[in-house]
C-alpha positions in Angstrom: 53.5 105.4 109.4 56.9 105.1 111.0 58.7 108.1 112.4 62.6 108.5 112.8 62.6 107.8 116.3 61.3 104.2 115.9 63.8 103.4 113.1 66.6 104.7 115.2 65.5 102.8 118.2 65.2 99.6 116.0 68.6 100.2 114.6 70.3 100.9 118.0 68.6 97.7 119.5 69.9 95.6 116.5 73.3 97.0 116.8 73.3 96.2 120.6 72.1 92.6 120.0 74.9 92.2 117.4 77.6 93.3 119.9 76.2 91.2 122.8 76.0 88.1 120.5 79.7 88.6 119.3 81.1 89.1 122.8 79.2 85.9 123.9 80.6 84.0 120.8 84.1 85.3 121.5 83.7 84.3 125.1 82.5 80.8 124.3 85.1 80.4 121.7 88.1 81.3 124.0 86.5 79.3 127.0 86.4 76.2 124.6 89.9 76.9 123.3 91.7 77.3 126.7 89.6 75.0 128.8 89.0 72.1 126.3 92.0 72.7 124.2 89.7 72.6 121.1 89.2 75.2 118.4 85.7 75.4 117.2 86.2 76.3 113.6 82.2 76.8 113.0 82.2 79.5 115.7 85.4 81.2 114.4 83.9 81.2 110.9 80.6 82.7 111.9 82.6 85.3 113.9 84.8 86.2 111.0 81.5 86.5 108.7 79.8 88.7 111.2 83.0 90.8 111.3 83.6 91.4 107.7 79.9 92.1 107.1 80.0 94.8 109.7 83.0 96.3 108.5 81.8 96.0 104.7 78.5 97.7 105.8 80.5 100.6 107.7 82.6 101.1 104.6 79.7 101.2 102.4 77.5 103.5 104.4 80.4 105.8 104.8 80.9 106.1 101.1 77.3 106.6 100.2 76.2 109.0 103.0 
């Protein structure tokens, strides 16, 4: 059986991985935009989807808890 500590550690690890991934993608997007003068629409689309999902989940959990 799982206890609350394991679930909270998994939640925090997932949240940290999301933040590190988004920072990496933003960095790569900005680097490509400024150095190569090219906008990577695929990276921008994924970043927007991740941000909208994060904000939607935050609003949903705020209302339901």
